[in-house]
N, C-alpha and C positions, 0 to 999 in steps of 0.2 A: 770210673771218672767220666765216662761218656755214656750217652743214652741214645738209642735209636729213636727218631722222632715219632712220638706217639700220635701226634696230630697231623703228620704228613699225609697228604692225599695221594693215593695211588695214581700213578701216571698212566695215561692212555696214549700210546704211541700211534699216531695216525699215519706215520711214514714207513711202517714196516709191513712187508708182505708176509703171508702165512709161512713161506719158506725161510723166513728170517733175514732176507735181504733188506737192508736199510736204504731208503731213498732220501738222500740229502741234497740240498742245493748245490749247484755246480761249483760254487766257490769253496766248498768243504775240502776239495782235493787240491786247492791252490795254496802253496806255502807262502807265508809272509816272512819278513826279514828283521826280526827284533834286534835292537842295538842297546846293550846296557848290562846291568847286573844280573847274572844267572841265578842269584839267590832269591829273586822276586817271585819264583814259582815255588809253591809249597810241596813238601815231600809226598811222594806217591804212597808212602806207608800210612798216611791218614785214612786210607781205605780200610785199614784194620782197626780204626778207632783212635782214641787218645789213651796212651798208657800212663801218663803222669802229667802233672802241671808244676812248673817252676814259677814261684811268685816272689816278688821283692817290692819293698816300699821305696827302694832307692830309684834314682833316675837312671834309666837304661840308655847308655850312650851308643850301643850297637851290639850286634851279634855277628861273629865271624868265626869260621872254622870250628863250629860247635862250642864256642865259648861266648858267654854273655859278659859284657863289660859294663860296670855300674859306677856311678858317682854317689858316694855316701857322705852326707853332711853330718858333722858331729857337733858337740858343744864348743862354745867359744870360737865360732867361725872356723873350726878345723874341718878338713875334708880329706878324703882318700878315694883312690880308684881301686876297685876290686874286680878281678876277673874270676869267673866261676865256670867250671866245666858243666856242660849239659849232657845228660839229664840229671846227674847226681847233685849238682849245686856245690860240689867240692871246690874250695878256693884254689885257683891256679897260681895267682900272684897278687900282690898288693903294692900300691905306691902311695905312701902317706904324704900329705901336703899337696896333692894334686887333685884336679877335677877334670871333668869332660862334659860335653853336651850331646844331646841326641844327634845322630848322624855323624858321629866322630869316626866311625870305622869304615875302612875301604881296603880291599885287596890285602887282607890279613894284617892290617895295621890299625892303630887307634891314635888319635891326636889328643894329648892331655896337656893341661896348662897349669902353671904355678906362678905366683908372684915372684918376680926376679929380685934377688938380693941387691939392695942399694940402687934400685931403679924404679921408675914409675911405670915401667912396661911389664908385660907378661912374657915368660918363656913358654914356647910351645915345644913339646917333645913328641917325636914319632916313635911309637912303641909297638913291638911285635905282639899281636894278640895272644899267640900261643905260648910265648916264653916270658913276656913281660920285660924284655930287654930293649933299652933305648937304641934306636938306629940313627936318629938325627935330632938336633936341637935348633930351634928357630927363635931368634930374638925379635920382638916387635917394638915399634917405636912408641906406642902408647898402650895404656892398660885397659882393663875392663872387658877383654875379649875372651870368648871361648871359640873354638874352631870346629867347623863342620867340613868334612871332606866332600868335594863336589865331583871331581874327575881327575884323571891323569892323562897327560899327553906329552910325548917327546921328552920324557925325563922330568917334567914339571908336575907338581901337585897343585891343583886349584882348590883354595880354601875359602870358605865364607867366614869372615870374622865379625862377631856380633851380628847386627842386622842390616848393615849397610856397606860393608867393605868386602871386595873380592881381591885375593892376591894369588899370584903364581909363584911357587917356591921351588927352587932346585937345591942341590947340595950346598950351594954357597949362601943361600938365604933367599930373601924376597927379590924376585926378578921384575915383577910388575904389580901395580896396585890400581884398583878402580874403586872410587868412593861414590857417595850420594846415591846409594841403592836402597834407601830406607823403604820399608813396606813392600819390597819387591820379592817375588818368588823366583828362585834360581833353579833351572832345569838343565842337566847335562844333555847335550845333543850328540850327534855323531862327529867323528874326526876332530875331537877336541873342542868343539864349539859349545857355547853356553847360551841358553835362552833366558832372558830376564823379562819378567812381566809384572806390571803394577796395575792391579784391577781397580784400586781406589782412585788413582790419578789418571788412569786410562792411557798407558803407553807400554810398548815392548821394545826390546833391543836384542841384538845378538852379538856376543863377544867371542873373539878368537882366543882360546885358552892358551895359545903359545905366546901371545904378545900382550894380551889385555886390551887390544884395540878393537873397536866395533867393526864388524862386517855389515851390520845394520844399525845405524844410529837410532836414537830414540824416535819412535814413530807413534804418533797419537792415533789410537784406535781402541775399541772396546776389547780389552785383554781377556774378558770373560768369554769372548767368542772365538778365542784362539786355541787350537790344539797343536802342540809342538810336534814336529816330525824330526827325524834324525838329520835331515838335510834341508830344513826350512820350517814352514808352519802352514796350517790350514785355518782359514778364516770363514766362519759361518756368516754368509751374507743374508740369507733368509732361511729360516728353519721350517716355517709353515708350508711354504712352497719351495722345497729344498733347493738351495743354491749355495755352492761353496767355491771359494777361490783358493788356489794353491800357490805359495810363494817360496822362493829359494832363500838361501842364507843372506843374500844381499837385498832381499825385499822385492825382487822382481817377480811378477806374476807369471807362472809357467803353465797353468791350466785352470779351467773353471768348469764345473759341472752343474747342470740344472735338472731337477727332477729325480736326483739320486741322493739317498740319505747317507749321512756320515755319523756313525754312532760312537766312534772312538774305540780304542783297543785296550784290553787288559792282558798283562800288566800295564799300568798307566804311566804316562810321562811324569806325573807328580811324584812317583816313587823312583824315577830315574831310568825309565826304559822307553825308548822311542822306536818309531818305524819310519822307513823312507816314504817320501811323498807318493811314490808309485804304488805302495801298498794302500795308502789312503784313497787314492784315485780308483784303484781296481777292486778294493775289498771293503768298501764303506759299511756294508751290512754285517761284517764279522765283528764280534765284540770281545772275544777272548781267544788266545792262541796258546799252544803248548810251548815248551822250551825249544823245540825245533822249528817253530813258526807255523805249524799246522793248525787250522781253525779248530777250536773246541766248542765255541758258542757262536751262533750266527742266525740270521733270519733268511728268508727267501730273497731272491734277487730284487723283488719289488718292495722289500722291507717289511713283509708281514710274516707272522708265525715265528716261533722260537724253536731252534734245532740244537740238540746236543749230539754227541757221537752216536747215541742210541736211536735217534730219530726225532720226529716232531713232538713237541710237548702239548699238553692240553692248554687251552687259553687261560685257565686259572693260574698257570705258572708263568705267565708272561714276564714277570719281574726277573726271571732268570736270564733275560736278555742282557741285563746289566749286572753281572757278577762283580764281586769285590776282588777275587783272586782265582787262580786256576792252578791245578797241579802240574808238575813238570811233564807228565805224559798226556795231559789233557783229558784224563778220564774223570776228574773230579772238579767241581766248581764250588767256590765259597760265595754265599749270597745271604741276604736277609731271609730269615725263615718266617714261619707263621707266628705272629705275635711278637713278644719281646725277646727275640733270640736271633742268632745267626745259625746257618746250617751249612754242612758240606753235602752236596748232591752228587750222586753217581751219574753215569752217562745217560741213564734213563730218566733222570729227574727225581729219583728217590733219595730222601734225606737219610744219610748214613750216620751223621753226627749232628746233634743240635747243642747249642751252648748259649748261655744268657747273653743278651745284647750288651755290648761294651761301649764305653765312651770313645775309645779309639781302637782301630782294628787294621792290622797290616801284616805283611809277610816279610821276613828278613832271614837270610841264610837258610831258607827252606822251612823255617818255623813259622807257625801262625802265632802272632803276638797280639795281645789286646790289653787295654788299660781300663781300670775302674777308677772310682774316686780316690782310692788310697793305695793302689798297687799296679804294677805291670806284671802280666802273667804270660808265660810261654807254654803253649800246648806242645807236649811231647808226642810224636806220632806213635801209633801202635807197633808192636813187634810180633 
């Protein structure tokens, strides 16, 4: 199912001494402090290759606890939610008459929805991913929603309904509601806060997930120049002559750097993982970290060269400075390969797995997932 990259170029490590001691930039020994989903690092066993592939034409709502949850549309507008165990694909449970949307899983649960009897609204049901048992029912005021789970804080679940509504829900129902977020991207931050950015209309805001109230009201700026941090955000002021400003959750500037690059970290905030402002200020040339926060990919302190755990890479592999994902132990990085594929590289920059390039590519529950024009496929790590 997997192939060693036949076109991969052998890597020449210029950072290794004949005795085997690897010379890395000073920041390689400084841990960072990731905040978010631990499933965003892929399994270390991909070092052994890919043992199998699970593929489905259905909509994948999420993966949790080794179970993939799918929404299957049938004839006559029927639907059902199916949970399958990985890697076998064996059905764990089915809920007929329900559906779910991508991003529905969190902390071992999935949010499913069904049209409520005698109502114009939708019922949302919180379901255990492993057992299929409902643990909570939530009635909404209006219909047409599917729910995406954003975060949890102080007993509240923060859900995104449709494309423009955020709600905070506890065991009694909806506690708060924020609307008019159309075309906005929602990012969970630290301590229950939520970053909201609209690149088309040019604004950002920060919401306290406990109350739904803004800690930062809508602020007009180029949202495409913003990198979310767990306790604020980084704004690119000038990239050609590097200048970056650092703001807290209230939008107050706390620091500014000039002449120092900010590359951003992987796993990325767009997947729900952030780092504190202090990490951005002190480690701007690190681009990927392992699950403990130790750097896995970085450049030198002046922003030049690409270093993995095994040493400095040849200039021909400079694209590895911007990987798509990293393994939990930091020994493997996922990045675009040579030609129309993506690849997993070891600490020396050697491709150990190559795979055809996909239309979508991400990591969930430790699995590498990708989409093609007609299916979603989950790569099963080697054993």
